[in-house]
C-alpha positions as CSV (number, residue, x, y, z in Angstrom):
1,M,2.8,8.8,13.8
2,I,5.5,11.5,14.1
3,P,5.1,14.6,11.9
4,R,8.2,13.7,9.9
5,Y,6.2,10.9,8.2
6,S,2.8,12.5,8.1
7,R,0.7,14.5,5.7
8,P,-2.0,16.9,6.9
9,E,-5.1,15.5,5.1
10,M,-4.6,12.0,6.6
11,V,-3.6,13.3,10.0
12,A,-6.8,15.4,10.2
13,I,-8.9,12.3,9.9
14,W,-7.5,11.0,13.2
15,S,-7.5,14.3,15.1
16,P,-9.6,14.5,18.3
17,E,-11.6,17.2,16.7
18,S,-12.5,15.0,13.7
19,K,-13.4,12.1,16.0
20,F,-15.7,14.1,18.2
21,R,-17.4,15.6,15.1
22,I,-18.1,12.1,13.9
23,W,-19.4,11.1,17.3
24,Y,-21.7,14.1,17.3
25,E,-23.0,13.3,13.8
26,I,-23.8,9.7,14.9
27,E,-25.7,10.8,18.0
28,A,-27.5,13.6,16.1
29,H,-28.6,11.4,13.3
30,A,-29.7,8.7,15.7
31,C,-31.9,11.3,17.5
32,D,-33.4,12.3,14.1
33,A,-34.2,8.7,13.4
34,M,-35.7,8.1,16.8
35,A,-37.9,11.2,16.4
36,D,-39.0,10.1,13.0
37,I,-40.4,6.8,14.4
38,G,-41.9,8.6,17.5
39,V,-39.5,7.3,20.1
40,I,-38.4,10.7,21.3
41,P,-39.9,14.2,20.8
42,R,-39.0,16.0,17.6
43,E,-38.0,19.2,19.5
44,N,-35.4,17.2,21.5
45,A,-33.9,15.8,18.3
46,D,-33.8,19.3,16.7
47,A,-32.2,20.7,19.8
48,V,-29.2,18.4,19.4
49,W,-28.5,20.1,16.0
50,K,-27.8,23.3,17.8
51,A,-24.3,22.0,18.2
52,K,-23.8,21.4,14.5
53,D,-21.3,24.3,14.2
54,V,-19.7,23.9,17.6
55,E,-16.0,23.2,17.8
56,F,-15.9,20.7,20.5
57,D,-13.4,21.5,23.3
58,V,-10.9,18.7,23.4
59,V,-9.4,20.0,26.6
60,R,-12.8,20.2,28.3
61,I,-13.7,16.7,27.2
62,D,-10.4,15.4,28.6
63,E,-11.1,17.2,31.9
64,I,-14.4,15.4,32.2
65,E,-12.9,12.0,31.2
66,A,-10.3,12.4,34.0
67,V,-13.2,12.2,36.4
68,T,-15.5,9.8,34.5
69,K,-12.8,7.5,33.2
70,H,-15.0,7.0,30.2
71,D,-14.4,8.9,26.9
72,V,-17.9,8.6,25.4
73,I,-19.6,9.7,28.7
74,A,-17.2,12.6,28.8
75,F,-18.2,13.6,25.3
76,L,-21.9,13.3,26.0
77,T,-21.5,15.4,29.1
78,H,-19.8,18.1,27.0
79,L,-22.5,17.9,24.4
80,A,-25.1,18.5,27.0
81,E,-23.2,21.6,28.0
82,H,-23.9,23.0,24.5
83,V,-27.5,21.9,23.9
84,G,-28.8,21.8,27.5
85,S,-29.2,18.9,29.8
86,D,-32.9,18.6,29.4
87,E,-32.8,18.9,25.6
88,A,-30.0,16.3,25.5
89,R,-31.7,13.7,27.8
90,F,-32.6,11.5,24.8
91,V,-29.1,11.5,23.3
92,H,-27.6,8.0,23.2
93,Q,-30.9,6.4,24.1
94,G,-30.8,2.6,23.6
95,M,-27.2,2.8,22.4
96,T,-23.9,1.6,23.8
97,S,-20.5,3.2,23.5
98,S,-19.4,0.8,20.8
99,D,-22.2,1.9,18.6
100,V,-20.4,5.3,18.5
101,L,-16.8,4.1,18.7
102,D,-17.0,1.3,16.1
103,T,-19.1,3.3,13.6
104,C,-16.8,6.3,14.0
105,F,-13.7,4.1,13.5
106,N,-15.1,2.7,10.3
107,V,-15.9,6.1,9.0
108,Q,-12.3,7.1,9.7
109,L,-11.0,4.0,8.0
110,V,-13.2,4.6,4.9
111,R,-12.0,8.2,4.7
112,A,-8.4,7.0,5.1
113,A,-8.9,4.4,2.4
114,D,-10.2,7.1,0.0
115,I,-7.0,9.0,0.4
116,L,-4.9,5.9,-0.1
117,I,-6.8,5.1,-3.2
118,A,-6.2,8.6,-4.6
119,D,-2.5,8.1,-3.7
120,M,-2.4,4.9,-5.6
121,D,-3.9,6.4,-8.6
122,L,-1.1,9.0,-8.7
123,L,1.5,6.3,-8.3
124,L,0.1,4.2,-11.1
125,A,0.1,7.2,-13.4
126,A,3.8,7.8,-12.6
127,L,4.7,4.1,-13.2
128,K,2.8,4.0,-16.5
129,R,4.5,7.2,-17.8
130,R,8.0,5.8,-16.9
131,A,7.1,2.4,-18.4
132,I,6.1,3.9,-21.7
133,E,9.2,6.2,-21.7
134,H,11.5,3.3,-21.2
135,K,9.7,0.5,-23.0
136,D,12.6,-0.2,-25.3
137,T,15.5,0.7,-22.9
138,V,17.3,-2.6,-22.7
139,R,18.9,-3.7,-19.4
140,V,20.0,-7.0,-18.1
141,G,17.6,-9.1,-16.1
142,R,18.9,-10.7,-12.9
143,S,18.0,-13.8,-11.0
144,H,19.7,-14.4,-7.6
145,G,21.4,-11.1,-8.2
146,I,23.3,-12.6,-11.1
147,H,23.0,-11.6,-14.8
148,A,20.3,-13.7,-16.5
149,E,18.8,-12.5,-19.8
150,P,18.0,-9.1,-21.4
151,T,14.8,-7.3,-20.4
152,T,13.8,-3.6,-20.6
153,M,13.5,-0.9,-18.0
154,G,10.0,-0.4,-19.3
155,L,9.1,-3.9,-18.3
156,T,10.5,-3.3,-14.9
157,F,8.2,-0.3,-14.5
158,A,5.3,-2.2,-16.0
159,R,5.5,-5.1,-13.6
160,F,5.5,-2.6,-10.7
161,Y,2.5,-1.0,-12.3
162,A,0.7,-4.3,-12.5
163,E,1.5,-5.1,-8.9
164,M,0.2,-1.7,-7.7
165,D,-2.9,-2.0,-9.8
166,R,-3.7,-5.2,-7.9
167,N,-3.1,-3.3,-4.8
168,L,-5.6,-0.7,-5.9
169,T,-8.1,-3.4,-6.1
170,R,-7.1,-4.6,-2.6
171,L,-7.6,-1.1,-1.2
172,R,-11.0,-0.8,-2.8
173,T,-12.0,-4.1,-1.4
174,A,-10.6,-3.2,2.0
175,R,-12.6,0.0,2.0
176,D,-15.8,-1.9,1.2
177,E,-15.0,-4.4,3.9
178,V,-15.0,-1.8,6.7
179,A,-17.8,0.4,5.3
180,T,-20.3,-0.8,7.8
181,G,-21.8,0.7,11.0
182,A,-23.7,-0.7,14.0
183,I,-26.3,1.0,16.2
184,S,-27.6,-2.2,17.7
185,G,-27.2,-1.8,21.5
186,A,-25.5,-3.6,24.3
187,V,-25.2,-7.0,22.7
188,G,-26.4,-6.4,19.2
189,T,-30.0,-7.4,19.6
190,F,-31.6,-4.0,19.1
191,A,-33.5,-4.6,22.4
192,N,-33.7,-0.9,23.2
193,I,-33.3,0.7,19.8
194,D,-35.1,0.1,16.5
195,P,-33.0,-1.2,13.6
196,A,-34.4,1.7,11.6
197,V,-32.1,4.0,13.6
198,E,-29.1,2.0,12.5
199,E,-30.2,2.1,8.9
200,H,-30.7,5.9,9.0
201,V,-27.4,6.7,10.7
202,C,-25.4,4.4,8.4
203,G,-27.1,5.9,5.3
204,K,-26.2,9.4,6.5
205,L,-22.5,8.4,7.0
206,G,-22.1,6.5,3.8
207,L,-22.0,3.1,5.5
208,S,-24.0,-0.1,5.3
209,P,-25.7,-1.6,8.4
210,E,-23.6,-4.4,9.8
211,P,-25.7,-7.5,9.0
212,I,-25.1,-9.0,12.5
213,S,-23.1,-7.4,15.3
214,T,-22.6,-8.1,19.0
215,Q,-21.6,-5.1,21.1
216,V,-19.1,-4.5,18.3
217,I,-18.6,-4.8,14.6
218,P,-16.8,-8.1,13.8
219,R,-13.1,-7.6,13.7
220,D,-12.4,-9.9,10.8
221,R,-13.3,-6.9,8.7
222,H,-10.6,-4.8,10.3
223,A,-8.1,-7.7,10.0
224,A,-8.7,-7.8,6.3
225,F,-8.3,-4.0,6.0
226,F,-5.0,-3.9,7.8
227,A,-3.8,-7.0,5.9
228,A,-4.4,-5.2,2.7
229,L,-2.4,-2.2,3.9
230,G,0.4,-4.6,4.8
231,V,0.5,-6.0,1.3
232,V,0.6,-2.5,-0.2
233,A,3.5,-1.7,2.1
234,S,5.4,-4.8,1.0
235,S,4.9,-3.8,-2.7
236,I,6.3,-0.3,-1.8
237,E,9.3,-2.1,-0.3
238,N,9.6,-4.2,-3.4
239,V,9.9,-1.2,-5.7
240,A,12.2,0.6,-3.3
241,T,14.5,-2.3,-3.1
242,E,14.9,-2.4,-6.9
243,V,15.7,1.3,-6.9
244,R,18.3,0.9,-4.2
245,H,20.0,-1.9,-6.1
246,M,20.0,0.1,-9.3
247,Q,21.7,3.0,-7.4
248,R,24.6,0.9,-6.1
249,T,27.9,2.2,-7.4
250,E,28.8,-1.0,-9.1
251,V,25.4,-1.1,-10.9
252,L,24.3,2.6,-11.3
253,E,21.5,1.9,-13.8
254,G,19.2,4.3,-12.1
255,A,19.1,6.7,-9.1
256,E,16.9,8.8,-7.0
257,F,16.9,12.5,-8.0
258,F,19.6,14.4,-6.1
259,S,18.4,18.0,-5.6
260,A,20.5,21.1,-5.6
261,G,22.0,21.6,-2.2
262,Q,21.3,18.1,-1.1
263,K,24.0,16.4,1.0
264,G,24.7,12.6,1.1
265,S,27.0,12.2,4.1
266,S,28.3,14.2,7.0
267,A,31.7,12.6,6.6
268,M,32.0,11.9,2.8
269,P,31.1,14.7,0.5
270,H,31.0,12.5,-2.6
271,K,28.1,10.4,-1.4
272,K,24.7,10.2,-3.2
273,N,22.7,7.7,-1.1
274,P,19.3,6.2,-1.9
275,V,17.9,7.7,1.3
276,L,14.3,8.0,0.1
277,T,13.9,4.3,-0.8
278,E,15.8,3.2,2.2
279,N,13.3,5.3,4.2
280,L,10.5,3.6,2.4
281,T,11.9,0.2,3.3
282,G,11.7,1.1,6.9
283,L,8.2,2.7,6.6
284,A,6.9,-0.5,5.1
285,R,8.0,-2.4,8.2
286,T,6.1,0.1,10.3
287,V,2.8,-0.4,8.3
288,R,3.2,-4.2,8.5
289,M,3.4,-3.9,12.3
290,A,-0.3,-3.4,12.3
291,V,-1.2,-6.6,10.6
292,I,-0.7,-9.2,13.3
293,P,-2.3,-7.2,16.1
294,A,-5.3,-6.6,13.8
295,M,-5.6,-10.3,13.2
296,E,-5.3,-11.0,16.9
297,N,-8.2,-8.5,17.5
298,V,-10.6,-10.9,15.8
299,T,-10.8,-13.0,18.9
300,L,-12.9,-11.3,21.5
301,W,-14.7,-12.7,24.6
302,H,-18.4,-13.5,24.0
303,E,-20.2,-10.4,22.7
304,R,-17.2,-8.2,23.4
305,D,-14.2,-7.3,25.5
306,I,-12.0,-4.3,25.3
307,S,-8.7,-5.9,24.3
308,H,-9.0,-4.6,20.8
309,S,-9.5,-1.0,21.7
310,S,-6.0,0.1,22.7
311,V,-4.6,-1.7,19.6
312,E,-6.9,0.1,17.2
313,R,-6.3,3.5,18.8
314,A,-2.6,3.0,17.8
315,I,-2.7,1.1,14.5
316,G,-5.6,3.0,12.9
317,P,-3.7,6.3,12.7
318,D,-0.2,4.9,12.5
319,A,-0.7,2.5,9.6
320,T,-2.9,4.8,7.4
321,I,-0.8,7.9,8.0
322,T,2.4,6.1,7.3
323,L,1.1,4.4,4.2
324,D,-0.2,7.7,2.9
325,F,3.2,9.2,3.3
326,A,5.0,6.2,1.8
327,L,2.8,6.2,-1.3
328,H,3.3,9.9,-1.8
329,R,7.1,9.6,-1.4
330,L,7.3,6.6,-3.8
331,T,5.4,8.5,-6.4
332,G,8.0,11.3,-6.2
333,V,10.8,8.9,-6.4
334,I,9.4,7.2,-9.6
335,D,8.5,10.6,-11.1
336,K,12.0,12.0,-10.8
337,M,14.0,8.9,-11.0
338,L,17.2,9.1,-13.1
339,I,17.8,6.3,-15.7
340,F,21.2,5.6,-17.2
341,P,20.9,3.5,-20.4
342,D,24.6,3.6,-21.2
343,N,25.4,2.1,-17.8
344,M,22.8,-0.6,-18.5
345,M,24.6,-1.6,-21.7
346,D,27.9,-1.5,-20.0
347,N,26.6,-3.9,-17.3
348,M,25.1,-6.1,-20.0
349,N,28.5,-6.4,-21.6
350,K,30.5,-6.9,-18.5
351,F,30.9,-10.5,-19.5
352,P,30.3,-10.1,-23.2
353,G,27.6,-12.2,-24.7
354,L,26.9,-14.5,-21.6
355,V,23.3,-13.4,-21.4
356,M,22.7,-15.3,-24.7
357,S,23.7,-18.7,-23.3
358,Q,20.2,-20.1,-23.3
359,R,19.5,-19.2,-26.9
360,V,22.7,-21.1,-27.9
361,L,21.7,-24.0,-25.8
362,L,18.3,-24.2,-27.5
363,A,19.8,-23.9,-30.9
364,L,22.1,-26.8,-30.2
365,T,19.3,-29.1,-29.1
366,Q,17.2,-28.1,-32.1
367,A,20.2,-29.0,-34.2
368,G,20.1,-32.5,-32.9
369,V,22.6,-32.4,-30.0
370,S,21.4,-34.0,-26.8
371,R,20.5,-31.6,-24.0
372,E,23.2,-32.9,-21.7
373,D,25.9,-32.5,-24.4
374,A,24.6,-29.1,-25.5
375,Y,24.6,-27.9,-21.9
376,A,28.2,-29.0,-21.4
377,M,29.3,-27.4,-24.7
378,V,27.7,-24.0,-23.7
379,Q,28.8,-24.1,-20.1
380,R,32.5,-24.8,-20.8
381,N,32.6,-21.7,-23.0
382,A,30.6,-19.6,-20.5
383,L,32.8,-20.5,-17.6
384,K,35.9,-19.5,-19.6
385,V,34.2,-16.1,-20.1
386,W,33.6,-15.9,-16.3
387,E,37.2,-16.8,-15.5
388,E,39.2,-15.0,-18.2
389,R,36.8,-12.1,-19.2
390,T,36.8,-13.2,-22.8
391,D,34.0,-12.8,-25.3
392,F,31.3,-15.5,-25.3
393,Q,30.6,-15.3,-29.0
394,E,34.3,-15.6,-29.9
395,E,34.7,-18.6,-27.6
396,L,31.8,-20.4,-29.3
397,L,33.2,-19.6,-32.7
398,G,36.5,-21.2,-31.5
399,D,34.8,-24.3,-30.3
400,A,34.9,-26.9,-33.1
401,D,31.9,-28.9,-31.6
402,V,29.7,-25.9,-31.5
403,V,30.7,-24.7,-35.0
404,A,30.1,-28.2,-36.4
405,A,26.6,-28.3,-34.9
406,L,25.5,-24.7,-35.8
407,G,28.0,-23.0,-38.2
408,A,29.5,-19.6,-37.7
409,D,26.6,-17.6,-39.1
410,E,24.0,-19.2,-36.9
411,I,26.2,-18.7,-33.8
412,K,26.4,-15.0,-34.6
413,E,22.7,-14.8,-35.3
414,K,22.0,-16.0,-31.7
415,F,23.5,-12.8,-30.3
416,D,20.7,-10.5,-31.7
417,M,19.4,-8.4,-28.7
418,A,16.1,-7.8,-30.4
419,Y,15.2,-11.4,-30.0
420,H,14.7,-10.9,-26.3
421,T,12.5,-7.8,-26.6
422,K,10.2,-9.0,-29.5
423,H,7.2,-9.5,-27.2
424,V,7.4,-6.3,-25.2
425,D,4.5,-4.8,-27.1
426,T,2.4,-7.9,-26.2
427,I,3.2,-7.6,-22.5
428,F,2.5,-3.9,-22.5
429,K,-0.9,-4.5,-24.1
430,R,-1.7,-7.1,-21.4
431,V,-0.7,-4.6,-18.6
432,F,-2.0,-1.4,-19.9
433,G,-4.7,-2.5,-22.4
């Protein structure tokens, strides 16, 4: 992922230096375990730890790989340069490259998930704070982009909180899904290495041994991981789209914070565009690009082919780095978002009273009018408001059939805004406890 959409902590997980450090730890811990069970001499295992403070030379490893055409062999050759070829002769004994590559990849995914989980915690805190702040800030709810009935801005924030809270659960599940390692040899049978080595290495790295592997860890785990990231990205886009709609000139119920010195357009100085949430919409697409390839990686030939490798080298860093950036950006948007309650009421009253149509409909049916007749009575008055920009309550009060069924006082009572917000506290208790 390009630096523009990257944050240092997540990028560091995917750096060559970090990767080679994990490879080293896998090999060193494996040597320890083999020494413990008497497979290799203890002094050789101890010698490997001479490199524990070494900064592995990425350029040198690349030089070796240019000759060997094999990244793990290149690393092992470089490791032997540090610890001595004789001392290193038992390194990687009974192992295959995927024991190192797959276990390392899962360590990286787990560490990435930990950052994403922390990101989500911060986003949830921001959404909760804004939900409580605007619990009673009334705005019009919309379906199909058209005014429906009153709701509150607090409920809007609360539903996004609930969605992201579900995503937090998904991220934790995804983390657990990939928190496995395999040190099981060429086809997963432990023919040349004791299962105790796998248990030791996984324990040291915070992983669980994969119950059954081939040459690789099963890729359904990774498919589930990246699918979870795709869902989180879609939720980010969901929130971003709402903010973008709210910032439209004709709506202007909320807006991204516009900082001092910020410019909106190179051509039009008046512009204040929702650039952050537009950016988030695009970043969500980038994260979702990883989902289908990850699912296609599930299918491998027999005990393993290498078709998954190039995909994972790309989607591992790109999806996690992008999602980390997107979560951080969305948290900033929510934290500083401007809310315009007066505009919310102006929009609510653009067609005065229309949002109360269902309540009048129900009152008429409860008064004994058939639903078909009640609907026709309400709709004819509502359409007049649409066409002539009159007041819905006044139209109803001028309709003899409606007045005969309900009376003027009951008609007026049906326009009480508090009716629509009376259960907000109940909903908040469900969401926030």
